[in-house]
C-alpha positions in Angstrom: 87.2 83.1 136.1 86.9 86.5 137.8 87.3 90.2 136.9 86.7 91.7 140.3 88.8 92.7 143.3 91.2 89.9 142.8 94.7 90.6 142.7 95.8 88.7 138.9 100.0 88.6 138.3 101.5 90.6 134.9 101.7 88.0 132.4 103.0 87.6 128.7 103.8 84.7 126.6 102.7 82.2 123.9 99.2 81.2 124.1 98.5 78.0 122.6 95.5 77.9 120.5 94.5 75.2 118.4 97.2 74.9 115.3 98.6 78.3 116.3 99.9 80.1 119.3 99.3 84.3 120.3 101.2 86.5 122.0 99.4 88.0 125.0 99.9 90.9 127.6 98.6 90.9 131.0 99.6 93.2 132.8 97.8 91.9 135.4 96.4 94.0 138.9 92.9 94.2 140.4 91.5 96.6 138.4 88.8 96.4 135.4 89.7 94.4 132.6 90.2 96.2 129.6 91.0 93.8 126.7 92.2 95.2 123.4 90.8 93.8 120.2 93.1 94.8 116.6 92.2 96.6 113.7 91.9 93.9 110.9 96.4 93.3 110.6 97.4 95.2 113.4 99.1 94.4 116.6 98.9 95.0 120.5 101.6 97.8 120.2 98.8 99.8 118.2 97.2 100.2 122.0 100.4 101.3 123.8 99.3 105.3 124.0 96.0 104.5 125.5 97.4 102.3 127.9 99.7 104.2 129.5 97.0 107.3 129.6 94.6 105.0 131.7 97.6 104.1 133.7 98.6 101.7 136.6 94.9 101.2 137.8 93.4 99.0 134.9 94.1 95.8 133.9 95.1 95.7 130.0 94.8 92.5 128.1 96.1 92.8 124.6 97.3 90.2 122.2 98.5 89.6 118.2 96.1 87.7 116.2 96.9 84.8 114.1 100.2 85.9 112.1 99.7 89.2 113.2 102.6 90.8 115.1 104.2 87.7 117.3 101.8 85.1 116.8 102.4 81.9 115.4 100.4 81.4 111.6 97.2 79.2 110.9 95.4 77.2 108.9 92.3 79.3 109.9 92.3 83.1 109.5 88.4 82.7 109.5 86.3 85.8 111.7 85.0 82.6 114.3 88.5 82.0 114.8 89.0 85.6 115.9 86.0 84.7 118.2 87.3 81.6 119.4 91.2 83.2 120.0 89.0 86.1 122.3 87.1 83.1 123.8 90.3 81.1 124.3 92.4 84.2 125.7 89.7 85.3 128.5 89.9 81.2 130.1 93.3 81.2 129.8 93.9 84.6 131.7 90.6 83.6 133.8 88.8 87.1 133.0 85.2 87.4 133.3 83.0 90.4 132.3 86.0 92.3 130.2 85.3 95.8 128.5 86.4 95.5 125.4 87.9 98.1 123.6 88.3 97.3 119.5 89.6 99.5 116.5 88.0 98.8 112.8 88.0 94.9 112.7 88.4 94.7 116.3 85.2 97.1 116.8 83.5 94.2 114.9 84.5 91.6 116.7 84.2 93.6 120.0 80.2 94.2 119.3 79.3 90.6 118.1 81.2 89.3 120.6 79.1 91.2 123.1 75.6 90.6 121.0 76.7 86.7 121.9 77.5 86.9 125.6 76.0 89.9 126.9 76.2 88.7 130.6 79.9 88.0 130.0 81.0 91.9 128.9 80.9 95.2 130.4 80.3 96.9 127.6 82.6 97.8 124.2 84.2 100.9 123.2 84.2 101.0 119.0 86.9 102.9 117.6 85.9 104.2 114.2 83.2 101.1 114.1 82.0 99.2 113.5 79.5 100.9 111.2 76.9 98.9 109.3 77.4 98.5 106.0 79.9 96.9 103.6 80.6 95.8 99.7 78.7 92.1 99.1 78.4 92.7 95.3 80.7 90.5 94.0 81.9 93.1 91.3 83.3 95.1 94.1 84.1 92.0 96.2 86.8 91.1 93.5 88.3 94.4 93.5 89.1 94.1 97.3 91.2 90.6 96.1 92.7 92.6 92.7 94.2 95.3 95.5 95.6 92.6 97.5 97.3 91.3 94.3 98.3 94.4 93.1 100.5 95.4 96.2 101.4 91.7 97.8 105.2 92.7 97.2 104.9 95.5 99.7 102.7 93.3 102.6 106.1 91.8 103.8 107.1 95.6 104.1 104.0 96.5 105.8 104.2 93.8 108.5 107.3 95.2 109.8 105.0 98.3 110.9 102.4 96.3 112.0 100.2 97.1 109.2 100.1 93.3 107.9 100.0 89.8 108.4 102.6 86.8 107.5 100.5 85.4 105.0 99.4 85.4 101.5 98.1 88.2 99.4 95.1 86.2 99.0 94.3 85.5 102.5 95.0 89.3 103.2 91.8 89.2 100.7 89.4 86.6 102.2 89.6 88.5 105.8 88.9 92.1 104.5 86.1 90.4 101.7 84.5 88.2 104.9 84.5 91.5 107.2 82.6 93.2 104.4 80.0 91.0 104.5 79.8 91.2 108.0 79.7 94.4 108.2 76.9 94.5 105.7 74.8 92.2 108.1 75.5 94.2 110.9 72.4 96.2 111.7 69.7 93.8 113.3 73.2 93.2 115.7 73.4 96.7 116.7 69.6 97.1 117.0 69.6 94.4 119.7 72.9 95.2 122.1 72.4 95.2 125.4 75.5 96.3 126.8 76.9 99.8 126.6 78.8 100.4 123.0 80.3 103.7 122.9 81.8 105.1 119.7 84.8 107.3 119.5 84.3 108.3 115.4 87.3 109.3 113.7 86.8 112.2 110.7 87.9 112.7 107.3 88.7 109.9 104.8 91.8 107.2 105.0 94.4 106.4 102.8 93.5 103.7 100.2 89.6 105.5 100.3 88.3 108.3 98.0 85.7 110.7 98.2 83.4 110.5 101.0 83.4 106.5 101.3 84.2 106.7 105.0 82.1 109.1 106.0 79.3 108.1 104.5 79.7 104.4 106.3 79.8 106.5 109.3 76.4 108.3 108.5 74.9 104.8 108.8 75.2 104.8 112.6 72.9 107.7 113.3 69.5 105.9 112.4 71.2 103.4 114.9 71.9 105.6 117.8 68.4 106.9 117.4 66.8 103.3 117.8 69.3 101.8 120.5 70.1 104.0 123.5 73.0 101.6 124.6 74.9 102.9 121.6 76.7 106.7 122.2 79.0 108.6 120.4 81.3 108.9 122.9 83.6 111.8 120.8 84.3 112.8 117.3 88.1 113.3 116.4 90.1 115.2 114.3 92.4 112.2 113.0 91.6 109.6 110.2 90.8 106.4 110.3 94.3 105.1 110.1 95.8 107.4 112.7 93.0 107.5 115.2 94.3 105.1 118.1 97.7 106.9 117.8 96.7 110.6 117.7 93.1 110.5 119.8 94.3 108.1 122.8 92.9 110.2 125.2 89.6 110.5 123.9 89.5 106.4 123.8 90.7 106.2 126.9 87.6 108.3 128.5 85.1 106.3 126.3 86.8 103.6 128.5 86.4 105.7 131.8 82.4 106.2 130.2 81.7 102.7 129.7 83.5 101.6 133.2 81.5 104.2 135.0 78.2 102.6 133.6 78.9 99.5 134.7 79.6 100.6 138.2 76.5 102.6 138.3 74.4 99.2 137.1 76.0 97.4 140.0 
């Protein structure tokens, strides 16, 4: 695999992985490879404003996770399946030391992958995440399951606009439950990260949250920033969690440039 000064052809298509196939887009070129990791049930189309802002001097690689976007269904929607999918995309597209840009669940994936593979990644841009807090109490997790059961009728329509997957309400819920548990266990991971991580932090509450829930989540980042100099907030923006990629794509692109500049300096 390679990532430096090698011109790669553009490619888009379906990548077979285990029992599924992922829709992948690779703009090609010789620029720094930026790999985009989607929100929990979102697809690669959400990244278009960021890709357009950065322009053709970068190699942009995006893909739809299992049962999201144009990708096929699977028997396994676990977080570890997402880790394997990222490995499969990097291997298939011959990418070494990518710069990972993740939104929400994708930020969780990016940071955990970077912690496991510090020599294989240039850095991470976390778009409103990941934060080291999540629900672990079974009563709270049951509320997550109840919420998806309540709105199961809306999931097919939400999929049409890229905000849900082609899976059952129960499968949606279990992905969210697992993500809560992984976020709750994230503090030692963030303490140990040795590559640059730049956060673009949203403001205010998003649809479905109440009170100051999301601002309280963001506040948990403070002690980690003080302990680990590899973690930095690149920008605090006005948009909320759900609109940040669409409205604050310029701040995300600038964070990508910051991480890329740090990588060049270290070499």
